[in-house]
All heavy atoms as a GROMACS GRO file, in nm:
protein
  616
    1MET      N    1   5.159   3.024   1.992
    1MET     CA    2   5.094   2.965   2.105
    1MET      C    3   4.961   2.904   2.057
    1MET      O    4   4.883   2.969   1.991
    1MET     CB    5   5.069   3.074   2.208
    1MET     CG    6   5.013   3.025   2.333
    1MET     SD    7   5.022   3.162   2.447
    1MET     CE    8   4.950   3.085   2.581
    2THR      N    9   4.940   2.782   2.093
    2THR     CA   10   4.817   2.715   2.053
    2THR      C   11   4.717   2.719   2.168
    2THR      O   12   4.754   2.712   2.284
    2THR     CB   13   4.846   2.568   2.017
    2THR    OG1   14   4.905   2.505   2.129
    2THR    CG2   15   4.938   2.558   1.898
    3THR      N   16   4.594   2.732   2.128
    3THR     CA   17   4.488   2.733   2.229
    3THR      C   18   4.411   2.602   2.222
    3THR      O   19   4.388   2.548   2.112
    3THR     CB   20   4.393   2.850   2.208
    3THR    OG1   21   4.337   2.840   2.079
    3THR    CG2   22   4.465   2.982   2.222
    4ILE      N   23   4.371   2.555   2.331
    4ILE     CA   24   4.292   2.432   2.338
    4ILE      C   25   4.144   2.472   2.331
    4ILE      O   26   4.100   2.555   2.410
    4ILE     CB   27   4.322   2.356   2.468
    4ILE    CG1   28   4.469   2.316   2.474
    4ILE    CG2   29   4.233   2.234   2.480
    4ILE    CD1   30   4.510   2.259   2.606
    5PRO      N   31   4.074   2.415   2.235
    5PRO     CA   32   3.932   2.451   2.226
    5PRO      C   33   3.855   2.399   2.348
    5PRO      O   34   3.883   2.291   2.397
    5PRO     CB   35   3.885   2.383   2.098
    5PRO     CG   36   3.987   2.281   2.068
    5PRO     CD   37   4.114   2.323   2.132
    6THR      N   38   3.768   2.480   2.394
    6THR     CA   39   3.688   2.439   2.509
    6THR      C   40   3.544   2.417   2.464
    6THR      O   41   3.498   2.474   2.365
    6THR     CB   42   3.689   2.549   2.618
    6THR    OG1   43   3.641   2.670   2.561
    6THR    CG2   44   3.830   2.571   2.670
    7MET      N   45   3.477   2.335   2.538
    7MET     CA   46   3.337   2.306   2.506
    7MET      C   47   3.250   2.356   2.620
    7MET      O   48   3.282   2.338   2.737
    7MET     CB   49   3.315   2.156   2.488
    7MET     CG   50   3.381   2.100   2.364
    7MET     SD   51   3.339   1.929   2.337
    7MET     CE   52   3.172   1.944   2.283
    8LYS      N   53   3.143   2.416   2.584
    8LYS     CA   54   3.045   2.460   2.682
    8LYS      C   55   2.934   2.357   2.689
    8LYS      O   56   2.917   2.274   2.599
    8LYS     CB   57   2.988   2.596   2.641
    8LYS     CG   58   3.090   2.704   2.624
    8LYS     CD   59   3.022   2.829   2.572
    8LYS     CE   60   3.128   2.923   2.516
    8LYS     NZ   61   3.069   3.027   2.435
    9SER      N   62   2.855   2.361   2.793
    9SER     CA   63   2.743   2.267   2.805
    9SER      C   64   2.641   2.289   2.694
    9SER      O   65   2.574   2.196   2.649
    9SER     CB   66   2.678   2.279   2.942
    9SER     OG   67   2.626   2.410   2.959
   10SER      N   68   2.626   2.413   2.648
   10SER     CA   69   2.531   2.439   2.540
   10SER      C   70   2.576   2.373   2.410
   10SER      O   71   2.494   2.328   2.330
   10SER     CB   72   2.514   2.590   2.519
   10SER     OG   73   2.637   2.649   2.483
   11ASP      N   74   2.708   2.363   2.387
   11ASP     CA   75   2.758   2.295   2.268
   11ASP      C   76   2.719   2.147   2.271
   11ASP      O   77   2.678   2.090   2.169
   11ASP     CB   78   2.910   2.308   2.258
   11ASP     CG   79   2.956   2.451   2.235
   11ASP    OD1   80   2.874   2.530   2.184
   11ASP    OD2   81   3.071   2.482   2.268
   12ILE      N   82   2.732   2.088   2.386
   12ILE     CA   83   2.699   1.945   2.398
   12ILE      C   84   2.549   1.924   2.378
   12ILE      O   85   2.507   1.834   2.306
   12ILE     CB   86   2.744   1.892   2.535
   12ILE    CG1   87   2.897   1.895   2.543
   12ILE    CG2   88   2.692   1.750   2.558
   12ILE    CD1   89   2.952   1.865   2.679
   13SER      N   90   2.466   2.010   2.437
   13SER     CA   91   2.322   1.992   2.423
   13SER      C   92   2.278   2.017   2.279
   13SER      O   93   2.189   1.950   2.228
   13SER     CB   94   2.246   2.082   2.519
   13SER     OG   95   2.268   2.218   2.487
   14ASN      N   96   2.340   2.114   2.210
   14ASN     CA   97   2.307   2.138   2.069
   14ASN      C   98   2.346   2.018   1.983
   14ASN      O   99   2.270   1.976   1.896
   14ASN     CB  100   2.376   2.264   2.018
   14ASN     CG  101   2.313   2.391   2.072
   14ASN    OD1  102   2.201   2.389   2.120
   14ASN    ND2  103   2.388   2.501   2.067
   15GLY      N  104   2.464   1.966   2.008
   15GLY     CA  105   2.508   1.848   1.933
   15GLY      C  106   2.419   1.729   1.959
   15GLY      O  107   2.386   1.652   1.870
   16SER      N  108   2.376   1.712   2.083
   16SER     CA  109   2.288   1.602   2.118
   16SER      C  110   2.153   1.620   2.051
   16SER      O  111   2.093   1.524   2.003
   16SER     CB  112   2.272   1.596   2.270
   16SER     OG  113   2.178   1.498   2.304
   17HIS      N  114   2.105   1.741   2.046
   17HIS     CA  115   1.976   1.768   1.982
   17HIS      C  116   1.983   1.736   1.834
   17HIS      O  117   1.891   1.675   1.777
   17HIS     CB  118   1.936   1.914   2.004
   17HIS     CG  119   1.815   1.954   1.926
   17HIS    ND1  120   1.689   1.908   1.957
   17HIS    CD2  121   1.800   2.033   1.817
   17HIS    CE1  122   1.602   1.957   1.870
   17HIS    NE2  123   1.667   2.035   1.786
   18ILE      N  124   2.092   1.774   1.768
   18ILE     CA  125   2.106   1.749   1.625
   18ILE      C  126   2.107   1.599   1.598
   18ILE      O  127   2.038   1.551   1.508
   18ILE     CB  128   2.235   1.817   1.571
   18ILE    CG1  129   2.217   1.969   1.573
   18ILE    CG2  130   2.267   1.769   1.431
   18ILE    CD1  131   2.344   2.046   1.544
   19SER      N  132   2.182   1.524   1.676
   19SER     CA  133   2.187   1.380   1.652
   19SER      C  134   2.053   1.315   1.684
   19SER      O  135   2.011   1.221   1.616
   19SER     CB  136   2.299   1.315   1.734
   19SER     OG  137   2.273   1.330   1.872
   20THR      N  138   1.982   1.365   1.784
   20THR     CA  139   1.850   1.311   1.816
   20THR      C  140   1.753   1.337   1.703
   20THR      O  141   1.672   1.250   1.667
   20THR     CB  142   1.797   1.374   1.947
   20THR    OG1  143   1.892   1.352   2.050
   20THR    CG2  144   1.665   1.315   1.986
   21VAL      N  145   1.759   1.454   1.643
   21VAL     CA  146   1.672   1.486   1.530
   21VAL      C  147   1.704   1.394   1.412
   21VAL      O  148   1.613   1.342   1.346
   21VAL     CB  149   1.687   1.634   1.491
   21VAL    CG1  150   1.619   1.664   1.359
   21VAL    CG2  151   1.632   1.724   1.602
   22LYS      N  152   1.830   1.372   1.386
   22LYS     CA  153   1.869   1.285   1.274
   22LYS      C  154   1.820   1.142   1.299
   22LYS      O  155   1.772   1.075   1.207
   22LYS     CB  156   2.022   1.285   1.256
   22LYS     CG  157   2.077   1.417   1.209
   22LYS     CD  158   2.040   1.444   1.067
   22LYS     CE  159   2.105   1.572   1.020
   22LYS     NZ  160   2.058   1.613   0.890
   23ILE      N  161   1.832   1.096   1.422
   23ILE     CA  162   1.786   0.961   1.455
   23ILE      C  163   1.633   0.953   1.438
   23ILE      O  164   1.580   0.857   1.382
   23ILE     CB  165   1.828   0.923   1.598
   23ILE    CG1  166   1.979   0.904   1.604
   23ILE    CG2  167   1.756   0.797   1.645
   23ILE    CD1  168   2.034   0.890   1.744
   24ALA      N  169   1.563   1.055   1.485
   24ALA     CA  170   1.417   1.056   1.471
   24ALA      C  171   1.376   1.057   1.324
   24ALA      O  172   1.280   0.987   1.284
   24ALA     CB  173   1.358   1.177   1.543
   25GLU      N  174   1.446   1.134   1.240
   25GLU     CA  175   1.415   1.136   1.097
   25GLU      C  176   1.439   0.999   1.034
   25GLU      O  177   1.360   0.953   0.952
   25GLU     CB  178   1.499   1.241   1.026
   25GLU     CG  179   1.458   1.384   1.056
   25GLU     CD  180   1.553   1.486   0.995
   25GLU    OE1  181   1.653   1.445   0.933
   25GLU    OE2  182   1.526   1.606   1.010
   26ALA      N  183   1.548   0.935   1.074
   26ALA     CA  184   1.578   0.802   1.019
   26ALA      C  185   1.471   0.701   1.060
   26ALA      O  186   1.428   0.616   0.980
   26ALA     CB  187   1.715   0.757   1.065
   27ILE      N  188   1.426   0.709   1.184
   27ILE     CA  189   1.322   0.618   1.232
   27ILE      C  190   1.192   0.643   1.156
   27ILE      O  191   1.123   0.548   1.114
   27ILE     CB  192   1.303   0.632   1.384
   27ILE    CG1  193   1.424   0.577   1.457
   27ILE    CG2  194   1.175   0.563   1.430
   27ILE    CD1  195   1.424   0.604   1.606
   28GLN      N  196   1.157   0.769   1.135
   28GLN     CA  197   1.034   0.801   1.060
   28GLN      C  198   1.041   0.748   0.918
   28GLN      O  199   0.943   0.694   0.865
   28GLN     CB  200   1.011   0.951   1.059
   28GLN     CG  201   0.952   1.005   1.186
   28GLN     CD  202   0.927   1.155   1.179
   28GLN    OE1  203   0.992   1.226   1.104
   28GLN    NE2  204   0.830   1.201   1.256
   29MET      N  205   1.157   0.763   0.853
   29MET     CA  206   1.172   0.713   0.716
   29MET      C  207   1.159   0.561   0.715
   29MET      O  208   1.093   0.504   0.628
   29MET     CB  209   1.306   0.755   0.657
   29MET     CG  210   1.310   0.900   0.616
   29MET     SD  211   1.470   0.952   0.548
   29MET     CE  212   1.502   0.828   0.427
   30SER      N  213   1.221   0.495   0.812
   30SER     CA  214   1.214   0.350   0.819
   30SER      C  215   1.072   0.303   0.843
   30SER      O  216   1.024   0.209   0.780
   30SER     CB  217   1.307   0.299   0.929
   30SER     OG  218   1.296   0.159   0.942
   31LEU      N  219   1.002   0.370   0.936
   31LEU     CA  220   0.864   0.332   0.962
   31LEU      C  221   0.775   0.356   0.841
   31LEU      O  222   0.687   0.275   0.812
   31LEU     CB  223   0.810   0.410   1.083
   31LEU     CG  224   0.864   0.368   1.219
   31LEU    CD1  225   0.809   0.459   1.327
   31LEU    CD2  226   0.829   0.224   1.248
   32GLY      N  227   0.800   0.465   0.770
   32GLY     CA  228   0.723   0.491   0.649
   32GLY      C  229   0.744   0.382   0.545
   32GLY      O  230   0.649   0.335   0.481
   33PHE      N  231   0.868   0.338   0.531
   33PHE     CA  232   0.899   0.232   0.434
   33PHE      C  233   0.828   0.102   0.473
   33PHE      O  234   0.765   0.038   0.390
   33PHE     CB  235   1.050   0.211   0.428
   33PHE     CG  236   1.091   0.090   0.349
   33PHE    CD1  237   1.086   0.092   0.212
   33PHE    CD2  238   1.132  -0.026   0.413
   33PHE    CE1  239   1.122  -0.019   0.137
   33PHE    CE2  240   1.168  -0.138   0.340
   33PHE     CZ  241   1.163  -0.134   0.202
   34TRP      N  242   0.838   0.064   0.601
   34TRP     CA  243   0.777  -0.062   0.644
   34TRP      C  244   0.626  -0.055   0.642
   34TRP      O  245   0.558  -0.154   0.614
   34TRP     CB  246   0.829  -0.104   0.781
   34TRP     CG  247   0.971  -0.150   0.772
   34TRP    CD1  248   1.080  -0.089   0.826
   34TRP    CD2  249   1.020  -0.264   0.700
   34TRP    NE1  250   1.193  -0.159   0.793
   34TRP    CE2  251   1.161  -0.266   0.716
   34TRP    CE3  252   0.960  -0.364   0.624
   34TRP    CZ2  253   1.240  -0.365   0.660
   34TRP    CZ3  254   1.039  -0.462   0.568
   34TRP    CH2  255   1.177  -0.461   0.586
   35GLN      N  256   0.571   0.064   0.668
   35GLN     CA  257   0.426   0.080   0.658
   35GLN      C  258   0.382   0.062   0.512
   35GLN      O  259   0.283  -0.004   0.485
   35GLN     CB  260   0.386   0.217   0.710
   35GLN     CG  261   0.237   0.237   0.718
   35GLN     CD  262   0.201   0.372   0.776
   35GLN    OE1  263   0.285   0.461   0.784
   35GLN    NE2  264   0.078   0.389   0.816
   36PHE      N  265   0.458   0.119   0.420
   36PHE     CA  266   0.430   0.102   0.277
   36PHE      C  267   0.440  -0.045   0.239
   36PHE      O  268   0.354  -0.099   0.168
   36PHE     CB  269   0.529   0.186   0.195
   36PHE     CG  270   0.521   0.160   0.048
   36PHE    CD1  271   0.418   0.210  -0.028
   36PHE    CD2  272   0.619   0.084  -0.015
   36PHE    CE1  273   0.411   0.187  -0.164
   36PHE    CE2  274   0.614   0.060  -0.151
   36PHE     CZ  275   0.509   0.112  -0.225
   37MET      N  276   0.544  -0.113   0.287
   37MET     CA  277   0.562  -0.255   0.254
   37MET      C  278   0.451  -0.341   0.314
   37MET      O  279   0.419  -0.446   0.261
   37MET     CB  280   0.699  -0.304   0.305
   37MET     CG  281   0.816  -0.243   0.231
   37MET     SD  282   0.812  -0.274   0.054
   37MET     CE  283   0.853  -0.448   0.051
   38PHE      N  284   0.392  -0.296   0.425
   38PHE     CA  285   0.282  -0.370   0.486
   38PHE      C  286   0.154  -0.354   0.405
   38PHE      O  287   0.082  -0.451   0.379
   38PHE     CB  288   0.260  -0.323   0.630
   38PHE     CG  289   0.140  -0.383   0.697
   38PHE    CD1  290   0.146  -0.511   0.748
   38PHE    CD2  291   0.021  -0.313   0.706
   38PHE    CE1  292   0.036  -0.568   0.810
   38PHE    CE2  293  -0.090  -0.368   0.768
   38PHE     CZ  294  -0.082  -0.497   0.819
   39TRP      N  295   0.121  -0.231   0.365
   39TRP     CA  296  -0.005  -0.204   0.299
   39TRP      C  297  -0.004  -0.237   0.151
   39TRP      O  298  -0.110  -0.257   0.090
   39TRP     CB  299  -0.046  -0.058   0.318
   39TRP     CG  300  -0.094  -0.033   0.457
   39TRP    CD1  301  -0.032   0.039   0.554
   39TRP    CD2  302  -0.216  -0.081   0.516
   39TRP    NE1  303  -0.105   0.038   0.668
   39TRP    CE2  304  -0.220  -0.034   0.648
   39TRP    CE3  305  -0.321  -0.159   0.468
   39TRP    CZ2  306  -0.326  -0.064   0.733
   39TRP    CZ3  307  -0.427  -0.187   0.554
   39TRP    CH2  308  -0.428  -0.140   0.685
   40LEU      N  309   0.114  -0.242   0.088
   40LEU     CA  310   0.122  -0.269  -0.056
   40LEU      C  311   0.057  -0.402  -0.094
   40LEU      O  312  -0.028  -0.406  -0.184
   40LEU     CB  313   0.267  -0.262  -0.104
   40LEU     CG  314   0.289  -0.286  -0.252
   40LEU    CD1  315   0.226  -0.173  -0.334
   40LEU    CD2  316   0.437  -0.296  -0.283
   41PRO      N  317   0.093  -0.515  -0.031
   41PRO     CA  318   0.030  -0.641  -0.072
   41PRO      C  319  -0.120  -0.645  -0.042
   41PRO      O  320  -0.197  -0.705  -0.117
   41PRO     CB  321   0.103  -0.749   0.007
   41PRO     CG  322   0.191  -0.680   0.102
   41PRO     CD  323   0.198  -0.536   0.067
   42ILE      N  324  -0.163  -0.577   0.065
   42ILE     CA  325  -0.305  -0.574   0.097
   42ILE      C  326  -0.381  -0.497  -0.012
   42ILE      O  327  -0.485  -0.543  -0.061
   42ILE     CB  328  -0.328  -0.511   0.236
   42ILE    CG1  329  -0.268  -0.603   0.343
   42ILE    CG2  330  -0.475  -0.485   0.262
   42ILE    CD1  331  -0.266  -0.544   0.481
   43ALA      N  332  -0.328  -0.383  -0.052
   43ALA     CA  333  -0.392  -0.304  -0.158
   43ALA      C  334  -0.393  -0.380  -0.290
   43ALA      O  335  -0.495  -0.382  -0.360
   43ALA     CB  336  -0.321  -0.170  -0.173
   44CYS      N  337  -0.282  -0.444  -0.322
   44CYS     CA  338  -0.276  -0.522  -0.448
   44CYS      C  339  -0.374  -0.638  -0.444
   44CYS      O  340  -0.439  -0.667  -0.545
   44CYS     CB  341  -0.134  -0.573  -0.472
   44CYS     SG  342  -0.018  -0.443  -0.515
   45GLY      N  343  -0.386  -0.704  -0.330
   45GLY     CA  344  -0.481  -0.814  -0.316
   45GLY      C  345  -0.624  -0.767  -0.336
   45GLY      O  346  -0.704  -0.835  -0.402
   46LEU      N  347  -0.658  -0.650  -0.282
   46LEU     CA  348  -0.792  -0.597  -0.300
   46LEU      C  349  -0.820  -0.564  -0.447
   46LEU      O  350  -0.927  -0.593  -0.499
   46LEU     CB  351  -0.812  -0.471  -0.215
   46LEU     CG  352  -0.831  -0.496  -0.065
   46LEU    CD1  353  -0.832  -0.364   0.009
   46LEU    CD2  354  -0.959  -0.572  -0.041
   47VAL      N  355  -0.722  -0.505  -0.513
   47VAL     CA  356  -0.739  -0.470  -0.655
   47VAL      C  357  -0.758  -0.597  -0.738
   47VAL      O  358  -0.847  -0.604  -0.823
   47VAL     CB  359  -0.619  -0.387  -0.705
   47VAL    CG1  360  -0.619  -0.375  -0.856
   47VAL    CG2  361  -0.618  -0.250  -0.640
   48ILE      N  362  -0.677  -0.698  -0.712
   48ILE     CA  363  -0.687  -0.824  -0.788
   48ILE      C  364  -0.822  -0.889  -0.763
   48ILE      O  365  -0.887  -0.940  -0.855
   48ILE     CB  366  -0.570  -0.917  -0.752
   48ILE    CG1  367  -0.440  -0.860  -0.810
   48ILE    CG2  368  -0.595  -1.059  -0.802
   48ILE    CD1  369  -0.315  -0.931  -0.763
   49THR      N  370  -0.868  -0.888  -0.638
   49THR     CA  371  -0.998  -0.947  -0.604
   49THR      C  372  -1.110  -0.875  -0.676
   49THR      O  373  -1.203  -0.939  -0.730
   49THR     CB  374  -1.020  -0.942  -0.452
   49THR    OG1  375  -0.913  -1.012  -0.388
   49THR    CG2  376  -1.152  -1.005  -0.413
   50ILE      N  377  -1.106  -0.744  -0.680
   50ILE     CA  378  -1.210  -0.666  -0.750
   50ILE      C  379  -1.208  -0.696  -0.899
   50ILE      O  380  -1.314  -0.716  -0.962
   50ILE     CB  381  -1.192  -0.515  -0.721
   50ILE    CG1  382  -1.227  -0.486  -0.575
   50ILE    CG2  383  -1.277  -0.431  -0.815
   50ILE    CD1  384  -1.188  -0.347  -0.528
   51ILE      N  385  -1.090  -0.703  -0.959
   51ILE     CA  386  -1.080  -0.733  -1.102
   51ILE      C  387  -1.134  -0.872  -1.131
   51ILE      O  388  -1.209  -0.893  -1.228
   51ILE     CB  389  -0.934  -0.717  -1.150
   51ILE    CG1  390  -0.896  -0.569  -1.149
   51ILE    CG2  391  -0.916  -0.777  -1.288
   51ILE    CD1  392  -0.749  -0.544  -1.176
   52GLU      N  393  -1.098  -0.972  -1.048
   52GLU     CA  394  -1.149  -1.108  -1.070
   52GLU      C  395  -1.300  -1.112  -1.055
   52GLU      O  396  -1.369  -1.181  -1.131
   52GLU     CB  397  -1.085  -1.204  -0.970
   52GLU     CG  398  -0.943  -1.240  -1.003
   52GLU     CD  399  -0.884  -1.342  -0.905
   52GLU    OE1  400  -0.948  -1.370  -0.801
   52GLU    OE2  401  -0.776  -1.392  -0.933
   53GLY      N  402  -1.354  -1.038  -0.959
   53GLY     CA  403  -1.499  -1.033  -0.942
   53GLY      C  404  -1.567  -0.974  -1.064
   53GLY      O  405  -1.671  -1.026  -1.109
   54LEU      N  406  -1.513  -0.866  -1.116
   54LEU     CA  407  -1.570  -0.805  -1.238
   54LEU      C  408  -1.563  -0.900  -1.357
   54LEU      O  409  -1.659  -0.911  -1.434
   54LEU     CB  410  -1.498  -0.674  -1.270
   54LEU     CG  411  -1.532  -0.556  -1.179
   54LEU    CD1  412  -1.441  -0.438  -1.212
   54LEU    CD2  413  -1.678  -0.516  -1.197
   55LEU      N  414  -1.450  -0.968  -1.372
   55LEU     CA  415  -1.437  -1.062  -1.484
   55LEU      C  416  -1.536  -1.178  -1.471
   55LEU      O  417  -1.598  -1.219  -1.571
   55LEU     CB  418  -1.294  -1.115  -1.492
   55LEU     CG  419  -1.188  -1.014  -1.537
   55LEU    CD1  420  -1.049  -1.075  -1.528
   55LEU    CD2  421  -1.216  -0.966  -1.678
   56ASN      N  422  -1.553  -1.229  -1.350
   56ASN     CA  423  -1.650  -1.337  -1.331
   56ASN      C  424  -1.792  -1.289  -1.357
   56ASN      O  425  -1.873  -1.362  -1.415
   56ASN     CB  426  -1.640  -1.394  -1.188
   56ASN     CG  427  -1.518  -1.482  -1.171
   56ASN    OD1  428  -1.468  -1.538  -1.267
   56ASN    ND2  429  -1.470  -1.492  -1.050
   57TYR      N  430  -1.824  -1.168  -1.315
   57TYR     CA  431  -1.957  -1.111  -1.339
   57TYR      C  432  -1.983  -1.096  -1.489
   57TYR      O  433  -2.089  -1.132  -1.539
   57TYR     CB  434  -1.970  -0.976  -1.268
   57TYR     CG  435  -2.097  -0.903  -1.300
   57TYR    CD1  436  -2.219  -0.947  -1.251
   57TYR    CD2  437  -2.094  -0.790  -1.381
   57TYR    CE1  438  -2.336  -0.880  -1.282
   57TYR    CE2  439  -2.210  -0.723  -1.412
   57TYR     CZ  440  -2.331  -0.768  -1.362
   57TYR     OH  441  -2.446  -0.702  -1.393
   58LEU      N  442  -1.883  -1.044  -1.561
   58LEU     CA  443  -1.900  -1.027  -1.706
   58LEU      C  444  -1.912  -1.162  -1.777
   58LEU      O  445  -1.991  -1.177  -1.871
   58LEU     CB  446  -1.782  -0.946  -1.763
   58LEU     CG  447  -1.777  -0.799  -1.717
   58LEU    CD1  448  -1.650  -0.733  -1.768
   58LEU    CD2  449  -1.900  -0.724  -1.764
   59LYS      N  450  -1.836  -1.261  -1.731
   59LYS     CA  451  -1.844  -1.395  -1.789
   59LYS      C  452  -1.984  -1.455  -1.764
   59LYS      O  453  -2.044  -1.514  -1.853
   59LYS     CB  454  -1.736  -1.483  -1.727
   59LYS     CG  455  -1.731  -1.623  -1.781
   59LYS     CD  456  -1.618  -1.701  -1.714
   59LYS     CE  457  -1.619  -1.846  -1.755
   59LYS     NZ  458  -1.517  -1.923  -1.685
   60TYR      N  459  -2.036  -1.436  -1.644
   60TYR     CA  460  -2.169  -1.486  -1.610
   60TYR      C  461  -2.276  -1.419  -1.696
   60TYR      O  462  -2.366  -1.487  -1.747
   60TYR     CB  463  -2.195  -1.461  -1.461
   60TYR     CG  464  -2.334  -1.498  -1.416
   60TYR    CD1  465  -2.372  -1.632  -1.405
   60TYR    CD2  466  -2.427  -1.400  -1.383
   60TYR    CE1  467  -2.498  -1.666  -1.363
   60TYR    CE2  468  -2.554  -1.434  -1.341
   60TYR     CZ  469  -2.590  -1.567  -1.331
   60TYR     OH  470  -2.716  -1.600  -1.290
   61ARG      N  471  -2.266  -1.287  -1.714
   61ARG     CA  472  -2.363  -1.216  -1.800
   61ARG      C  473  -2.355  -1.267  -1.943
   61ARG      O  474  -2.458  -1.283  -2.010
   61ARG     CB  475  -2.335  -1.066  -1.798
   61ARG     CG  476  -2.396  -0.998  -1.678
   61ARG     CD  477  -2.385  -0.849  -1.685
   61ARG     NE  478  -2.435  -0.797  -1.810
   61ARG     CZ  479  -2.406  -0.677  -1.858
   61ARG    NH1  480  -2.327  -0.596  -1.790
   61ARG    NH2  481  -2.454  -0.637  -1.973
   62HIS      N  482  -2.234  -1.293  -1.991
   62HIS     CA  483  -2.215  -1.344  -2.127
   62HIS      C  484  -2.280  -1.481  -2.142
   62HIS      O  485  -2.346  -1.509  -2.242
   62HIS     CB  486  -2.065  -1.349  -2.159
   62HIS     CG  487  -2.036  -1.389  -2.300
   62HIS    ND1  488  -2.066  -1.308  -2.408
   62HIS    CD2  489  -1.980  -1.501  -2.352
   62HIS    CE1  490  -2.029  -1.369  -2.519
   62HIS    NE2  491  -1.977  -1.487  -2.488
   63GLN      N  492  -2.263  -1.566  -2.040
   63GLN     CA  493  -2.324  -1.699  -2.045
   63GLN      C  494  -2.476  -1.689  -2.044
   63GLN      O  495  -2.545  -1.761  -2.116
   63GLN     CB  496  -2.278  -1.784  -1.926
   63GLN     CG  497  -2.135  -1.832  -1.938
   63GLN     CD  498  -2.090  -1.907  -1.814
   63GLN    OE1  499  -2.155  -1.902  -1.710
   63GLN    NE2  500  -1.977  -1.976  -1.825
   64LEU      N  501  -2.531  -1.597  -1.962
   64LEU     CA  502  -2.677  -1.580  -1.960
   64LEU      C  503  -2.729  -1.532  -2.094
   64LEU      O  504  -2.833  -1.577  -2.142
   64LEU     CB  505  -2.716  -1.480  -1.851
   64LEU     CG  506  -2.713  -1.528  -1.708
   64LEU    CD1  507  -2.752  -1.415  -1.613
   64LEU    CD2  508  -2.807  -1.646  -1.689
   65ARG      N  509  -2.656  -1.440  -2.156
   65ARG     CA  510  -2.698  -1.387  -2.286
   65ARG      C  511  -2.696  -1.498  -2.391
   65ARG      O  512  -2.790  -1.510  -2.471
   65ARG     CB  513  -2.606  -1.272  -2.328
   65ARG     CG  514  -2.655  -1.201  -2.453
   65ARG     CD  515  -2.568  -1.084  -2.492
   65ARG     NE  516  -2.555  -0.989  -2.381
   65ARG     CZ  517  -2.439  -0.940  -2.340
   65ARG    NH1  518  -2.327  -0.976  -2.397
   65ARG    NH2  519  -2.435  -0.855  -2.240
   66ASN      N  520  -2.592  -1.581  -2.390
   66ASN     CA  521  -2.584  -1.691  -2.488
   66ASN      C  522  -2.695  -1.793  -2.464
   66ASN      O  523  -2.755  -1.844  -2.558
   66ASN     CB  524  -2.448  -1.760  -2.480
   66ASN     CG  525  -2.338  -1.678  -2.544
   66ASN    OD1  526  -2.366  -1.585  -2.620
   66ASN    ND2  527  -2.214  -1.710  -2.514
   67THR      N  528  -2.724  -1.821  -2.338
   67THR     CA  529  -2.832  -1.916  -2.306
   67THR      C  530  -2.966  -1.860  -2.352
   67THR      O  531  -3.049  -1.933  -2.408
   67THR     CB  532  -2.835  -1.943  -2.154
   67THR    OG1  533  -2.707  -1.988  -2.113
   67THR    CG2  534  -2.937  -2.047  -2.119
   68ALA      N  535  -2.989  -1.732  -2.330
   68ALA     CA  536  -3.115  -1.670  -2.371
   68ALA      C  537  -3.128  -1.671  -2.523
   68ALA      O  538  -3.237  -1.695  -2.577
   68ALA     CB  539  -3.124  -1.528  -2.317
   69GLU      N  540  -3.020  -1.646  -2.594
   69GLU     CA  541  -3.024  -1.645  -2.741
   69GLU      C  542  -3.049  -1.786  -2.795
   69GLU      O  543  -3.117  -1.803  -2.896
   69GLU     CB  544  -2.893  -1.589  -2.797
   69GLU     CG  545  -2.877  -1.440  -2.777
   69GLU     CD  546  -2.740  -1.390  -2.822
   69GLU    OE1  547  -2.657  -1.472  -2.863
   69GLU    OE2  548  -2.717  -1.268  -2.810
   70ASN      N  549  -2.995  -1.888  -2.729
   70ASN     CA  550  -3.013  -2.025  -2.774
   70ASN      C  551  -3.155  -2.076  -2.746
   70ASN      O  552  -3.202  -2.167  -2.814
   70ASN     CB  553  -2.912  -2.118  -2.709
   70ASN     CG  554  -2.771  -2.091  -2.758
   70ASN    OD1  555  -2.751  -2.035  -2.865
   70ASN    ND2  556  -2.672  -2.130  -2.679
   71ASN      N  557  -3.223  -2.021  -2.647
   71ASN     CA  558  -3.354  -2.068  -2.608
   71ASN      C  559  -3.467  -1.988  -2.673
   71ASN      O  560  -3.583  -2.009  -2.641
   71ASN     CB  561  -3.372  -2.063  -2.456
   71ASN     CG  562  -3.282  -2.165  -2.386
   71ASN    OD1  563  -3.245  -2.266  -2.446
   71ASN    ND2  564  -3.249  -2.138  -2.263
   72VAL      N  565  -3.437  -1.899  -2.764
   72VAL     CA  566  -3.541  -1.816  -2.827
   72VAL      C  567  -3.627  -1.904  -2.916
   72VAL      O  568  -3.579  -1.982  -2.997
   72VAL     CB  569  -3.476  -1.702  -2.911
   72VAL    CG1  570  -3.582  -1.631  -2.994
   72VAL    CG2  571  -3.403  -1.606  -2.821
   73GLY      N  572  -3.760  -1.896  -2.897
   73GLY     CA  573  -3.852  -1.972  -2.981
   73GLY      C  574  -3.878  -2.112  -2.933
   73GLY      O  575  -3.961  -2.183  -2.993
   74GLU      N  576  -3.813  -2.158  -2.832
   74GLU     CA  577  -3.837  -2.295  -2.783
   74GLU      C  578  -3.956  -2.295  -2.688
   74GLU      O  579  -3.975  -2.202  -2.610
   74GLU     CB  580  -3.714  -2.348  -2.709
   74GLU     CG  581  -3.594  -2.374  -2.799
   74GLU     CD  582  -3.478  -2.435  -2.721
   74GLU    OE1  583  -3.498  -2.474  -2.605
   74GLU    OE2  584  -3.369  -2.442  -2.777
   75VAL      N  585  -4.032  -2.399  -2.694
   75VAL     CA  586  -4.145  -2.414  -2.604
   75VAL      C  587  -4.113  -2.529  -2.510
   75VAL      O  588  -4.077  -2.637  -2.552
   75VAL     CB  589  -4.276  -2.446  -2.682
   75VAL    CG1  590  -4.391  -2.470  -2.586
   75VAL    CG2  591  -4.306  -2.335  -2.779
   76LYS      N  592  -4.128  -2.502  -2.382
   76LYS     CA  593  -4.098  -2.605  -2.284
   76LYS      C  594  -4.228  -2.669  -2.236
   76LYS      O  595  -4.327  -2.601  -2.214
   76LYS     CB  596  -4.023  -2.544  -2.164
   76LYS     CG  597  -3.886  -2.496  -2.197
   76LYS     CD  598  -3.814  -2.449  -2.073
   76LYS     CE  599  -3.673  -2.405  -2.108
   76LYS     NZ  600  -3.600  -2.359  -1.991
   77ASP      N  601  -4.223  -2.798  -2.220
   77ASP     CA  602  -4.338  -2.870  -2.168
   77ASP      C  603  -4.320  -2.886  -2.019
   77ASP      O  604  -4.223  -2.945  -1.973
   77ASP     CB  605  -4.350  -3.010  -2.233
   77ASP     CG  606  -4.382  -2.999  -2.382
   77ASP    OD1  607  -4.446  -2.900  -2.420
   77ASP    OD2  608  -4.342  -3.089  -2.457
   78ASP      N  609  -4.417  -2.835  -1.944
   78ASP     CA  610  -4.409  -2.850  -1.799
   78ASP      C  611  -4.516  -2.944  -1.752
   78ASP      O  612  -4.623  -2.951  -1.791
   78ASP     CB  613  -4.423  -2.714  -1.726
   78ASP     CG  614  -4.296  -2.629  -1.744
   78ASP    OD1  615  -4.191  -2.688  -1.768
   78ASP    OD2  616  -4.308  -2.506  -1.732
   0.00000   0.00000   0.00000
């Protein structure tokens, strides 16, 4: 004799809760990924800007040093 499995209301609510949790986890993972993809280019842009600024500053200091070395001993008429 075969028995037909029966479902209780608690079974349905437990199953619904499990699927809701899985959906919420998937949404959180997706949002985390897109948040990372949003901030990555901004962070990279800031790093590149800082590096370019430092390189320009060092180049400017180098030019000033070379100019000062070339002008040593010269007398300017004003």
